[in-house]
All heavy atoms as an XYZ file, in Angstrom:
881
protein
N      -3.694     59.489      6.429
C      -4.124     58.128      6.562
C      -3.923     57.368      5.249
O      -3.560     56.205      5.260
C      -5.588     58.106      6.958
C      -6.094     56.715      7.039
S      -7.029     56.517      8.490
C      -8.199     55.374      7.926
N      -4.161     58.004      4.142
C      -3.976     57.378      2.847
C      -2.522     56.994      2.634
O      -2.227     55.940      2.078
C      -4.452     58.339      1.748
C      -4.556     57.754      0.351
C      -5.456     56.541      0.332
C      -5.054     58.799     -0.613
N      -1.617     57.802      3.089
C      -0.193     57.523      2.964
C       0.190     56.304      3.810
O       1.014     55.494      3.412
C       0.636     58.737      3.417
C       0.498     59.910      2.483
S       1.063     59.510      0.839
C       2.783     59.670      1.059
N      -0.435     56.144      4.955
C      -0.141     55.007      5.825
C      -0.572     53.707      5.159
O       0.090     52.683      5.274
C      -0.842     55.186      7.159
N      -1.697     53.699      4.449
C      -2.166     52.500      3.745
C      -1.231     52.134      2.605
O      -0.959     50.958      2.368
C      -3.576     52.726      3.204
C      -4.712     52.671      4.219
C      -6.030     53.029      3.554
C      -4.800     51.296      4.839
N      -0.751     53.118      1.857
C       0.123     52.842      0.724
C       1.444     52.234      1.178
O       1.983     51.354      0.530
C       0.381     54.116     -0.071
C      -0.781     54.507     -0.934
C      -0.420     55.661     -1.815
C      -1.587     56.042     -2.700
N      -1.275     57.136     -3.567
N       1.990     52.697      2.280
C       3.267     52.182      2.761
C       3.124     50.783      3.354
O       4.065     50.022      3.393
C       3.836     53.107      3.837
C       4.630     54.235      3.232
C       5.298     55.056      4.298
N       4.347     56.127      4.659
C       4.130     56.566      5.869
N       4.772     56.056      6.891
N       3.284     57.532      6.088
N       1.948     50.425      3.787
C       1.734     49.169      4.493
C       1.120     48.095      3.586
O       0.605     47.123      4.087
C       0.829     49.443      5.699
C       1.054     48.436      6.804
O       2.016     47.685      6.751
N       0.174     48.421      7.774
N       1.135     48.261      2.288
C       0.551     47.258      1.387
C       1.383     45.999      1.392
O       2.617     46.041      1.352
C       0.469     47.807     -0.039
C      -0.627     48.812     -0.232
C      -0.704     49.241     -1.689
O       0.202     48.984     -2.448
N      -1.785     49.893     -2.035
N       0.651     44.859      1.412
C       1.330     43.577      1.371
C       0.715     42.771      0.236
O      -0.474     42.829     -0.015
C       1.159     42.836      2.687
C       1.839     43.547      3.832
C       1.845     42.727      5.058
C       2.608     43.545      6.101
N       2.655     42.949      7.367
N       1.530     41.982     -0.428
C       1.048     41.179     -1.539
C       2.224     40.615     -2.311
O       3.389     40.815     -1.955
N       1.925     39.903     -3.379
C       2.955     39.293     -4.203
C       3.122     40.078     -5.491
O       2.154     40.492     -6.108
C       2.580     37.847     -4.544
C       2.449     36.889     -3.369
C       1.942     35.551     -3.867
C       3.784     36.705     -2.689
N       4.357     40.207     -5.885
C       4.612     40.853     -7.171
C       4.536     39.805     -8.263
O       4.529     38.598     -8.010
C       6.015     41.498     -7.180
O       6.988     40.465     -7.090
C       6.179     42.498     -6.045
N       4.482     40.254     -9.477
C       4.421     39.362    -10.627
C       5.670     38.480    -10.698
O       5.585     37.290    -11.005
C       4.266     40.186    -11.908
C       4.079     39.394    -13.185
C       2.849     38.515    -13.094
C       3.977     40.320    -14.376
N       6.808     39.009    -10.376
C       8.065     38.253    -10.388
C       8.010     37.118     -9.363
O       8.427     35.993     -9.645
C       9.267     39.180    -10.088
C       9.377     40.288    -11.147
C      10.557     38.388     -9.966
C       9.718     39.780    -12.524
N       7.503     37.394     -8.193
C       7.398     36.357     -7.167
C       6.452     35.246     -7.611
O       6.731     34.058     -7.414
C       6.917     36.969     -5.845
C       7.949     37.878     -5.193
C       7.382     38.682     -4.036
O       6.171     38.980     -4.036
O       8.176     38.994     -3.119
N       5.340     35.611     -8.227
C       4.399     34.601     -8.736
C       5.035     33.745     -9.823
O       4.870     32.525     -9.855
C       3.137     35.270     -9.282
C       2.124     35.741     -8.251
C       1.020     36.536     -8.923
C       1.546     34.549     -7.511
N       5.775     34.370    -10.730
C       6.447     33.622    -11.796
C       7.498     32.677    -11.219
O       7.646     31.539    -11.693
C       7.088     34.577    -12.798
C       6.106     35.298    -13.730
C       6.845     36.329    -14.562
C       5.403     34.306    -14.618
N       8.206     33.101    -10.204
C       9.219     32.250     -9.574
C       8.565     31.017     -8.952
O       9.065     29.890     -9.101
C       9.993     33.034     -8.516
N       7.447     31.200     -8.297
C       6.722     30.075     -7.699
C       6.241     29.118     -8.787
O       6.375     27.896     -8.665
C       5.544     30.576     -6.834
C       4.630     29.426     -6.434
C       6.060     31.306     -5.605
N       5.704     29.637     -9.881
C       5.240     28.788    -10.981
C       6.389     28.001    -11.614
O       6.232     26.830    -11.961
C       4.527     29.629    -12.033
C       3.138     30.144    -11.645
C       2.593     31.063    -12.734
C       2.201     28.988    -11.397
N       7.524     28.619    -11.763
C       8.688     27.921    -12.323
C       9.107     26.782    -11.397
O       9.390     25.667    -11.849
C       9.847     28.910    -12.566
C      11.146     28.171    -12.829
C       9.515     29.832    -13.730
N       9.146     27.022    -10.107
C       9.528     25.985     -9.147
C       8.528     24.826     -9.177
O       8.922     23.653     -9.200
C       9.662     26.585     -7.729
C      10.868     27.526     -7.683
C       9.792     25.492     -6.668
C      10.947     28.368     -6.427
N       7.250     25.138     -9.194
C       6.226     24.080     -9.267
C       6.361     23.297    -10.571
O       6.242     22.070    -10.592
C       4.806     24.688     -9.124
C       3.729     23.670     -9.458
C       4.610     25.217     -7.717
N       6.637     23.965    -11.656
C       6.839     23.290    -12.942
C       8.032     22.346    -12.923
O       7.970     21.243    -13.461
N       9.114     22.761    -12.309
C      10.307     21.905    -12.208
C      10.003     20.664    -11.367
O      10.366     19.543    -11.742
C      11.499     22.702    -11.622
C      11.972     23.745    -12.643
C      12.634     21.767    -11.228
C      12.974     24.727    -12.091
N       9.317     20.846    -10.270
C       8.956     19.707     -9.413
C       8.052     18.744    -10.171
O       8.235     17.520    -10.112
C       8.292     20.193     -8.107
C       9.333     20.918     -7.247
C       7.665     19.041     -7.341
C       8.758     21.634     -6.048
N       7.077     19.255    -10.911
C       6.175     18.400    -11.689
C       6.939     17.653    -12.782
O       6.678     16.476    -13.039
C       5.059     19.240    -12.304
N       7.893     18.316    -13.430
C       8.668     17.677    -14.491
C       9.511     16.528    -13.951
O       9.772     15.556    -14.660
C       9.561     18.703    -15.170
N       9.915     16.606    -12.715
C      10.696     15.528    -12.099
C       9.782     14.417    -11.587
O      10.068     13.236    -11.758
C      11.561     16.084    -10.946
C      12.634     17.015    -11.516
C      12.190     14.966    -10.131
C      13.372     17.806    -10.463
N       8.669     14.771    -10.984
C       7.809     13.796    -10.313
C       6.974     12.956    -11.283
O       6.802     11.761    -11.068
C       6.886     14.511     -9.335
N       6.458     13.535    -12.341
C       5.540     12.810    -13.229
C       6.201     11.599    -13.886
O       5.628     10.506    -13.869
C       4.905     13.769    -14.244
C       3.922     14.689    -13.516
C       4.205     13.011    -15.358
C       3.335     15.781    -14.346
N       7.396     11.695    -14.465
C       8.007     10.481    -15.032
C       8.316      9.411    -13.981
O       8.188      8.223    -14.254
C       9.302     10.993    -15.663
C       9.082     12.442    -15.897
C       8.169     12.883    -14.792
N       8.683      9.826    -12.785
C       8.972      8.857    -11.722
C       7.717      8.094    -11.337
O       7.754      6.879    -11.136
C       9.554      9.569    -10.515
N       6.605      8.777    -11.253
C       5.336      8.132    -10.910
C       4.901      7.212    -12.043
O       4.419      6.108    -11.807
C       4.259      9.191    -10.597
C       4.609      9.919     -9.303
C       2.893      8.557    -10.498
C       3.748     11.137     -9.030
N       5.066      7.642    -13.284
C       4.685      6.817    -14.432
C       5.450      5.505    -14.468
O       4.891      4.451    -14.763
N       6.724      5.537    -14.167
C       7.524      4.316    -14.136
C       7.076      3.369    -13.034
O       7.061      2.149    -13.211
N       6.681      3.914    -11.912
C       6.208      3.107    -10.794
C       4.911      2.397    -11.150
O       4.719      1.227    -10.811
C       6.003      3.995     -9.552
O       7.230      4.662     -9.245
C       5.549      3.192     -8.360
N       4.034      3.081    -11.846
C       2.761      2.481    -12.236
C       2.995      1.319    -13.201
O       2.395      0.252    -13.059
C       1.828      3.547    -12.853
C       1.389      4.538    -11.768
C       0.622      2.906    -13.521
C       0.673      5.759    -12.284
N       3.876      1.494    -14.171
C       4.172      0.416    -15.127
C       4.793     -0.786    -14.423
O       4.461     -1.929    -14.736
C       5.095      0.922    -16.238
C       4.403      1.824    -17.237
C       3.181      1.169    -17.874
O       3.272     -0.001    -18.295
O       2.134      1.827    -17.921
N       5.690     -0.535    -13.475
C       6.306     -1.632    -12.726
C       5.262     -2.403    -11.931
O       5.302     -3.630    -11.864
C       7.381     -1.105    -11.782
C       8.664     -0.712    -12.463
C       9.673     -0.198    -11.445
C      10.871      0.426    -12.114
N      11.776      1.038    -11.138
N       4.319     -1.693    -11.330
C       3.293     -2.367    -10.536
C       2.381     -3.209    -11.425
O       1.957     -4.296    -11.031
C       2.477     -1.366     -9.720
O       1.681     -0.556    -10.559
N       2.085     -2.734    -12.639
C       1.272     -3.530    -13.569
C       2.005     -4.799    -13.983
O       1.408     -5.874    -14.065
C       0.918     -2.701    -14.806
C      -0.135     -1.653    -14.547
C      -0.455     -0.879    -15.807
C      -1.524      0.165    -15.559
N      -1.865      0.903    -16.784
N       3.293     -4.690    -14.236
C       4.092     -5.858    -14.608
C       4.134     -6.868    -13.466
O       3.980     -8.071    -13.685
C       5.528     -5.428    -14.984
O       5.452     -4.481    -16.048
C       6.369     -6.609    -15.408
N       4.317     -6.385    -12.245
C       4.344     -7.277    -11.088
C       2.989     -7.935    -10.870
O       2.914     -9.109    -10.489
C       4.771     -6.511     -9.835
C       6.243     -6.189     -9.814
C       6.638     -5.495     -8.535
C       8.123     -5.186     -8.542
N       8.564     -4.542     -7.303
N       1.898     -7.206    -11.107
C       0.565     -7.781    -10.963
C       0.354     -8.895    -11.988
O      -0.220     -9.944    -11.673
C      -0.505     -6.701    -11.119
N       0.801     -8.683    -13.226
C       0.688     -9.720    -14.258
C       1.501    -10.952    -13.889
O       1.060    -12.084    -14.077
C       1.136     -9.182    -15.622
C       0.091     -8.284    -16.274
O      -1.055     -8.234    -15.772
O       0.421     -7.658    -17.291
N       2.693    -10.753    -13.346
C       3.539    -11.881    -12.919
C       2.859    -12.666    -11.801
O       2.857    -13.898    -11.813
C       4.915    -11.372    -12.462
O       5.515    -10.634    -13.519
C       5.828    -12.509    -12.067
N       2.266    -11.961    -10.846
C       1.560    -12.626     -9.747
C       0.343    -13.391    -10.273
O       0.056    -14.501     -9.811
C       1.137    -11.604     -8.701
N      -0.350    -12.820    -11.251
C      -1.506    -13.500    -11.838
C      -1.080    -14.767    -12.567
O      -1.747    -15.800    -12.486
C      -2.239    -12.566    -12.804
O      -2.796    -11.479    -12.116
N       0.037    -14.701    -13.288
C       0.549    -15.889    -13.971
C       0.888    -16.976    -12.956
O       0.616    -18.158    -13.183
C       1.792    -15.549    -14.791
C       1.489    -14.861    -16.088
C       2.735    -14.575    -16.919
O       3.859    -14.917    -16.483
O       2.581    -14.003    -17.999
N       1.478    -16.581    -11.839
C       1.835    -17.541    -10.791
C       0.576    -18.191    -10.224
O       0.554    -19.400     -9.959
C       2.619    -16.825     -9.693
C       3.383    -17.731     -8.821
C       4.527    -18.321     -9.599
C       5.560    -18.896     -8.668
N       6.416    -19.833     -9.366
N      -0.483    -17.409    -10.040
C      -1.735    -17.931     -9.521
C      -2.333    -18.949    -10.498
O      -2.803    -20.018    -10.093
C      -2.731    -16.787     -9.284
C      -3.986    -17.221     -8.580
S      -5.223    -15.917     -8.383
C      -4.280    -14.490     -8.004
N      -2.300    -18.632    -11.788
C      -2.802    -19.562    -12.800
C      -1.957    -20.828    -12.812
O      -2.475    -21.949    -12.920
C      -2.811    -18.899    -14.194
C      -3.887    -17.826    -14.257
C      -3.035    -19.925    -15.289
C      -3.870    -17.008    -15.521
N      -0.658    -20.667    -12.693
C       0.258    -21.809    -12.685
C      -0.073    -22.751    -11.528
O      -0.140    -23.975    -11.708
C       1.686    -21.288    -12.562
C       2.755    -22.284    -12.856
C       4.126    -21.632    -12.847
O       4.374    -20.740    -13.685
O       4.940    -22.025    -11.989
N      -0.313    -22.207    -10.345
C      -0.637    -23.027     -9.180
C      -1.994    -23.703     -9.336
O      -2.159    -24.874     -8.980
C      -0.597    -22.170     -7.916
C       0.808    -21.736     -7.543
C       0.854    -20.694     -6.445
O      -0.217    -20.322     -5.920
O       1.964    -20.253     -6.104
N      -2.981    -22.985     -9.890
C      -4.297    -23.577    -10.121
C      -4.204    -24.699    -11.151
O      -4.819    -25.761    -10.996
C      -5.282    -22.507    -10.586
N      -3.420    -24.486    -12.202
C      -3.251    -25.513    -13.230
C      -2.550    -26.737    -12.659
O      -2.903    -27.874    -12.992
C      -2.471    -24.945    -14.411
N      -1.578    -26.521    -11.793
C      -0.878    -27.644    -11.171
C      -1.859    -28.494    -10.358
O      -1.849    -29.724    -10.458
C       0.262    -27.142    -10.296
C       1.080    -28.220     -9.591
C       1.720    -29.158    -10.610
C       2.139    -27.592     -8.715
N      -2.712    -27.844     -9.581
C      -3.730    -28.589     -8.818
C      -4.643    -29.356     -9.764
O      -4.987    -30.510     -9.508
C      -4.529    -27.633     -7.939
C      -3.756    -27.108     -6.748
C      -4.678    -26.375     -5.795
N      -5.477    -25.396     -6.514
C      -5.334    -24.081     -6.427
N      -4.440    -23.583     -5.629
N      -6.088    -23.275     -7.122
N      -5.043    -28.705    -10.864
C      -5.912    -29.356    -11.857
C      -5.225    -30.595    -12.431
O      -5.815    -31.671    -12.497
C      -6.250    -28.366    -12.976
C      -6.990    -28.992    -14.135
C      -8.365    -29.216    -14.069
C      -6.316    -29.362    -15.289
C      -9.043    -29.790    -15.121
C      -6.986    -29.939    -16.354
C      -8.353    -30.151    -16.268
O      -9.015    -30.734    -17.319
N      -3.971    -30.453    -12.854
C      -3.262    -31.579    -13.465
C      -3.036    -32.711    -12.463
O      -3.113    -33.885    -12.822
C      -1.932    -31.121    -14.066
C      -2.089    -30.362    -15.358
C      -1.592    -29.078    -15.487
C      -2.727    -30.929    -16.448
C      -1.734    -28.378    -16.674
C      -2.868    -30.239    -17.642
C      -2.372    -28.959    -17.755
N      -2.764    -32.389    -11.217
C      -2.585    -33.426    -10.204
C      -3.891    -34.175     -9.976
O      -3.909    -35.402     -9.879
C      -2.032    -32.821     -8.894
C      -0.580    -32.389     -9.102
C      -2.143    -33.812     -7.737
C      -0.002    -31.582     -7.954
N      -4.993    -33.425     -9.898
C      -6.296    -34.072     -9.697
C      -6.694    -34.962    -10.877
O      -7.297    -36.006    -10.698
C      -7.390    -33.022     -9.475
C      -7.310    -32.363     -8.111
O      -6.536    -32.863     -7.260
O      -8.004    -31.348     -7.897
N      -6.373    -34.533    -12.089
C      -6.771    -35.253    -13.303
C      -5.667    -36.180    -13.812
O      -5.762    -36.703    -14.907
C      -7.116    -34.245    -14.413
C      -8.118    -33.186    -14.042
C      -9.485    -33.769    -13.752
O      -9.900    -34.730    -14.380
N     -10.171    -33.195    -12.783
N      -4.622    -36.408    -13.047
C      -3.393    -37.079    -13.488
C      -3.591    -38.336    -14.324
O      -3.021    -38.439    -15.405
C      -2.501    -37.366    -12.283
C      -1.138    -37.868    -12.689
O      -0.461    -37.171    -13.473
O      -0.750    -38.952    -12.225
N      -4.366    -39.314    -13.905
C      -4.440    -40.547    -14.703
C      -5.078    -40.342    -16.078
O      -4.807    -41.090    -17.008
C      -5.309    -41.480    -13.856
C      -5.487    -40.832    -12.545
C      -5.123    -39.396    -12.681
N      -5.910    -39.325    -16.215
C      -6.658    -39.139    -17.450
C      -5.945    -38.258    -18.478
O      -6.376    -38.182    -19.620
C      -8.022    -38.501    -17.120
C      -8.828    -39.298    -16.125
C      -9.912    -38.470    -15.475
O     -10.210    -37.365    -15.952
O     -10.459    -38.939    -14.465
N      -4.883    -37.571    -18.078
C      -4.262    -36.591    -18.956
C      -2.924    -37.082    -19.503
O      -2.171    -37.752    -18.812
C      -4.031    -35.276    -18.203
C      -5.281    -34.577    -17.667
C      -4.888    -33.370    -16.844
C      -6.206    -34.178    -18.794
N      -2.665    -36.695    -20.743
C      -1.387    -37.014    -21.365
C      -0.428    -35.842    -21.182
O      -0.852    -34.702    -20.960
C      -1.594    -37.284    -22.852
N       0.853    -36.119    -21.308
C       1.854    -35.066    -21.213
C       1.668    -34.076    -22.352
O       1.300    -34.451    -23.464
C       3.248    -35.683    -21.282
O       4.218    -34.705    -21.061
N       1.898    -32.808    -22.086
C       1.736    -31.774    -23.108
C       0.312    -31.280    -23.229
O      -0.037    -30.587    -24.180
N      -0.519    -31.607    -22.265
C      -1.920    -31.194    -22.282
C      -2.023    -29.699    -22.001
O      -1.358    -29.181    -21.114
C      -2.715    -31.968    -21.213
O      -2.585    -33.355    -21.463
C      -4.174    -31.578    -21.223
N      -2.872    -29.023    -22.762
C      -3.137    -27.606    -22.510
C      -4.478    -27.467    -21.808
O      -5.405    -28.231    -22.066
C      -3.156    -26.815    -23.819
C      -1.779    -26.600    -24.399
C      -1.764    -25.600    -25.540
O      -2.797    -24.958    -25.815
O      -0.692    -25.451    -26.145
N      -4.558    -26.505    -20.931
C      -5.793    -26.220    -20.216
C      -6.059    -24.722    -20.333
O      -5.131    -23.929    -20.463
C      -5.699    -26.682    -18.738
C      -4.699    -25.853    -17.977
C      -7.047    -26.650    -18.058
N      -7.319    -24.344    -20.313
C      -7.682    -22.927    -20.405
C      -8.120    -22.417    -19.039
O      -8.441    -23.207    -18.145
C      -8.828    -22.712    -21.408
O      -9.986    -23.412    -20.925
C      -8.457    -23.211    -22.795
N      -8.168    -21.110    -18.930
C      -8.663    -20.511    -17.685
C     -10.116    -20.891    -17.461
O     -10.536    -21.111    -16.326
C      -8.539    -18.994    -17.733
C      -7.137    -18.482    -17.522
C      -7.135    -16.989    -17.274
O      -7.733    -16.517    -16.320
N      -6.465    -16.249    -18.133
N     -10.893    -20.998    -18.550
C     -12.308    -21.359    -18.426
C     -12.453    -22.735    -17.776
O     -13.329    -22.943    -16.929
C     -12.974    -21.337    -19.796
N     -11.585    -23.670    -18.157
C     -11.620    -25.007    -17.564
C     -11.284    -24.936    -16.074
O     -11.916    -25.611    -15.258
C     -10.621    -25.942    -18.279
O     -10.909    -25.953    -19.668
C     -10.676    -27.347    -17.730
N     -10.305    -24.094    -15.723
C      -9.929    -23.952    -14.319
C     -11.041    -23.305    -13.504
O     -11.267    -23.667    -12.355
C      -8.627    -23.150    -14.201
C      -7.381    -23.796    -14.823
C      -6.197    -22.832    -14.746
C      -7.050    -25.110    -14.164
N     -11.755    -22.362    -14.097
C     -12.873    -21.711    -13.403
C     -14.011    -22.708    -13.233
O     -14.581    -22.838    -12.143
C     -13.344    -20.448    -14.167
C     -14.638    -19.919    -13.581
C     -12.268    -19.376    -14.124
N     -14.336    -23.425    -14.309
C     -15.422    -24.412    -14.261
C     -15.127    -25.497    -13.228
O     -16.025    -25.941    -12.514
C     -15.624    -25.060    -15.648
O     -15.869    -24.029    -16.595
C     -16.775    -26.024    -15.644
N     -13.881    -25.921    -13.146
C     -13.494    -26.963    -12.193
C     -13.341    -26.476    -10.765
O     -13.090    -27.264     -9.859
N     -13.439    -25.168    -10.547
C     -13.323    -24.623     -9.202
C     -11.887    -24.350     -8.764
O     -11.625    -24.123     -7.588
N     -10.962    -24.357     -9.706
C      -9.559    -24.102     -9.372
C      -9.234    -22.608     -9.345
O      -8.263    -22.204     -8.728
C      -8.638    -24.828    -10.354
C      -8.826    -26.327    -10.287
C      -9.697    -26.978    -11.150
C      -8.157    -27.078     -9.333
C      -9.883    -28.349    -11.071
C      -8.332    -28.446     -9.252
C      -9.209    -29.084    -10.119
O      -9.393    -30.426    -10.027
N     -10.034    -21.816    -10.042
C      -9.950    -20.348    -10.010
C     -11.350    -19.813     -9.755
O     -12.336    -20.408    -10.202
C      -9.451    -19.787    -11.344
C      -7.988    -19.948    -11.716
C      -7.752    -19.417    -13.128
C      -7.085    -19.216    -10.743
N     -11.456    -18.690     -9.053
C     -12.772    -18.083     -8.823
C     -13.333    -17.455    -10.078
O     -14.532    -17.499    -10.320
C     -12.693    -17.029     -7.722
C     -12.490    -17.645     -6.356
O     -12.880    -18.777     -6.127
N     -11.866    -16.909     -5.461
N     -12.460    -16.827    -10.871
C     -12.885    -16.203    -12.120
C     -11.690    -16.111    -13.047
O     -10.539    -16.217    -12.612
C     -13.482    -14.815    -11.891
C     -12.509    -13.811    -11.326
C     -13.148    -12.453    -11.174
C     -12.102    -11.452    -10.713
N     -12.575    -10.108    -10.764
N     -11.961    -15.912    -14.323
C     -10.884    -15.765    -15.301
C     -10.118    -14.479    -14.998
O     -10.697    -13.456    -14.644
C     -11.443    -15.735    -16.708
N      -8.817    -14.551    -15.153
C      -7.950    -13.417    -14.824
C      -7.692    -12.596    -16.069
O      -7.380    -13.139    -17.128
C      -6.622    -13.925    -14.230
C      -6.905    -14.645    -12.911
C      -5.645    -12.788    -14.028
C      -5.719    -15.360    -12.337
N      -7.849    -11.281    -15.937
C      -7.499    -10.382    -17.034
C      -6.157     -9.753    -16.707
O      -5.890     -9.402    -15.557
C      -8.557     -9.284    -17.238
O      -8.755     -8.610    -16.001
C      -9.875     -9.863    -17.702
N      -5.339     -9.603    -17.709
C      -3.990     -9.087    -17.522
C      -3.924     -7.639    -17.979
O      -4.645     -7.221    -18.880
C      -2.982     -9.935    -18.303
C      -2.853    -11.326    -17.771
C      -3.640    -12.351    -18.244
C      -1.942    -11.597    -16.767
C      -3.528    -13.637    -17.737
C      -1.813    -12.877    -16.249
C      -2.612    -13.896    -16.740
N      -3.027     -6.871    -17.369
C      -2.845     -5.463    -17.721
C      -2.298     -5.295    -19.127
O      -2.577     -4.303    -19.786
C      -1.916     -4.787    -16.713
C      -2.561     -4.651    -15.360
O      -3.649     -4.113    -15.243
N      -1.919     -5.155    -14.331
N      -1.489     -6.249    -19.576
C      -0.918     -6.124    -20.914
C      -1.856     -6.653    -22.000
O      -1.519     -6.648    -23.166
C       0.449     -6.811    -20.995
C       0.378     -8.304    -20.723
O      -0.732     -8.869    -20.683
O       1.453     -8.912    -20.548
N      -3.027     -7.127    -21.618
C      -4.088     -7.582    -22.517
C      -3.717     -8.800    -23.362
O      -4.440     -9.182    -24.245
C      -4.561     -6.457    -23.456
C      -4.983     -5.199    -22.754
C      -6.222     -5.401    -21.929
C      -6.691     -4.078    -21.377
N      -7.106     -4.104    -20.025
N      -2.566     -9.410    -23.107
C      -2.162    -10.593    -23.873
C      -2.797    -11.832    -23.249
O      -2.981    -11.909    -22.044
C      -0.644    -10.729    -23.879
N      -3.132    -12.783    -24.097
C      -3.670    -14.048    -23.618
C      -2.521    -14.928    -23.133
O      -1.361    -14.692    -23.467
C      -4.440    -14.730    -24.740
N      -2.845    -15.943    -22.356
C      -1.838    -16.869    -21.853
C      -2.266    -18.297    -22.199
O      -3.450    -18.620    -22.125
C      -1.694    -16.770    -20.331
C      -1.372    -15.385    -19.757
C      -0.094    -14.802    -20.286
N       0.467    -13.743    -19.490
C       0.238    -12.456    -19.671
N      -0.590    -12.047    -20.592
N       0.854    -11.555    -18.930
N      -1.310    -19.118    -22.579
C      -1.582    -20.546    -22.740
C      -0.960    -21.265    -21.554
O       0.106    -20.892    -21.079
C      -1.000    -21.121    -24.046
O       0.410    -20.920    -24.050
C      -1.605    -20.467    -25.273
N      -1.649    -22.301    -21.086
C      -1.207    -23.046    -19.919
C      -0.983    -24.482    -20.367
O      -1.903    -25.158    -20.810
C      -2.268    -22.991    -18.802
C      -2.672    -21.534    -18.544
C      -1.763    -23.654    -17.545
C      -4.069    -21.362    -18.057
N       0.253    -24.948    -20.255
C       0.606    -26.287    -20.706
C       1.200    -27.073    -19.549
O       2.056    -26.571    -18.824
C       1.637    -26.230    -21.857
O       1.149    -25.353    -22.864
C       1.887    -27.595    -22.452
N       0.728    -28.301    -19.392
C       1.272    -29.184    -18.367
C       2.059    -30.307    -19.017
O       1.566    -30.965    -19.929
N       3.271    -30.520    -18.562
C       4.111    -31.599    -19.076
C       4.363    -32.586    -17.940
O       4.824    -32.201    -16.870
C       5.454    -31.038    -19.592
O       5.182    -30.000    -20.526
C       6.277    -32.126    -20.247
N       4.034    -33.847    -18.192
C       4.225    -34.874    -17.174
C       5.707    -35.226    -17.083
O       6.355    -35.475    -18.085
C       3.413    -36.112    -17.544
C       3.113    -37.027    -16.389
C       2.263    -38.199    -16.833
C       0.856    -38.004    -16.375
N       0.019    -39.179    -16.592
N       6.228    -35.184    -15.871
C       7.621    -35.548    -15.640
C       7.654    -36.713    -14.660
O       6.611    -37.103    -14.116
C       8.418    -34.362    -15.058
O       7.851    -34.017    -13.785
C       8.377    -33.153    -15.969
N       8.820    -37.236    -14.402
C       8.918    -38.356    -13.463
C       8.529    -37.930    -12.049
O       8.021    -38.723    -11.275
C      10.357    -38.922    -13.448
O      11.268    -37.864    -13.169
C      10.697    -39.586    -14.756
N       8.732    -36.679    -11.715
C       8.402    -36.190    -10.375
C       6.998    -35.624    -10.264
O       6.595    -35.180     -9.202
N       6.233    -35.582    -11.314
C       4.879    -35.016    -11.279
C       4.589    -34.238    -12.541
O       4.807    -34.719    -13.648
N       4.153    -33.009    -12.372
C       3.784    -32.156    -13.501
C       4.641    -30.908    -13.506
O       4.917    -30.322    -12.466
C       2.318    -31.749    -13.413
C       1.386    -32.838    -13.806
C       0.843    -33.776    -12.981
C       0.906    -33.117    -15.106
N       0.053    -34.622    -13.687
C       0.063    -34.241    -15.010
C       1.101    -32.549    -16.351
C      -0.588    -34.793    -16.095
C       0.446    -33.092    -17.447
C      -0.381    -34.201    -17.312
N       5.012    -30.488    -14.702
C       5.693    -29.209    -14.893
C       4.724    -28.299    -15.641
O       4.220    -28.669    -16.700
C       6.963    -29.423    -15.714
O       7.516    -28.180    -16.075
N       4.464    -27.134    -15.097
C       3.471    -26.222    -15.672
C       4.187    -25.041    -16.303
O       5.100    -24.466    -15.716
C       2.494    -25.704    -14.592
C       1.900    -26.852    -13.787
C       1.416    -24.841    -15.218
C       1.123    -27.854    -14.573
N       3.735    -24.650    -17.491
C       4.290    -23.474    -18.162
C       3.148    -22.566    -18.603
O       2.234    -23.002    -19.293
C       5.110    -23.896    -19.375
C       5.805    -22.740    -20.048
C       6.711    -23.191    -21.172
O       7.231    -24.311    -21.116
O       6.883    -22.408    -22.107
N       3.204    -21.336    -18.143
C       2.236    -20.321    -18.571
C       2.961    -19.441    -19.551
O       3.946    -18.802    -19.217
C       1.696    -19.498    -17.374
C       0.733    -18.437    -17.854
C       1.045    -20.408    -16.353
N       2.483    -19.426    -20.777
C       3.183    -18.713    -21.846
C       2.321    -17.572    -22.379
O       1.127    -17.732    -22.591
C       3.475    -19.700    -22.979
C       4.725    -19.393    -23.740
C       5.043    -20.527    -24.724
O       4.656    -21.672    -24.478
O       5.679    -20.221    -25.725
N       2.958    -16.430    -22.599
C       2.258    -15.257    -23.129
C       2.080    -15.414    -24.635
O       3.014    -15.755    -25.343
C       3.064    -14.012    -22.824
C       2.374    -12.709    -23.212
C       3.364    -11.575    -23.210
C       3.159    -10.646    -22.076
N       3.992     -9.463    -22.156
N       0.866    -15.173    -25.103
C       0.567    -15.193    -26.525
C       0.606    -13.753    -27.006
O       0.302    -12.833    -26.263
C      -0.824    -15.815    -26.772
C      -1.156    -15.861    -28.245
C      -0.895    -17.205    -26.173
N       0.970    -13.537    -28.244
C       1.087    -12.175    -28.795
C      -0.162    -11.352    -28.494
O      -1.278    -11.836    -28.606
C       1.334    -12.240    -30.294
N       0.061    -10.094    -28.122
C      -1.053     -9.189    -27.825
C      -1.877     -8.934    -29.075
O      -1.343     -8.848    -30.175
C      -0.519     -7.852    -27.303
O       0.159     -8.038    -26.105
N      -3.196     -8.803    -28.876
C      -4.065     -8.542    -30.034
C      -3.849     -7.166    -30.614
O      -3.420     -6.270    -30.024
C      -5.467     -8.683    -29.476
C      -5.355     -8.647    -27.994
C      -3.934     -8.921    -27.638
């Protein structure tokens, strides 16, 4: 009976375990940089969308305040929040501040959201 148990043993050898670990390591080495790049791209796209949202809120602000404002007027996010044009101040993934400038043109207002150097 003891001989029957020895012949019927099942399990993994050390070589098989090492082969599996090497394969998992190769897959991880390929997948991790790809995922990291995707995360950075999504943060950049989120910042771009946030800038667009601020730009649209500032445009509404400048149109509403049109007779009182001069060309080249700057507005802050705090002013947009206080005026009800934004629900809250937007924080960006890149941590850089933004300046919002409205320039009066013959067709209305031109809005520029500019990135200020990161702290």
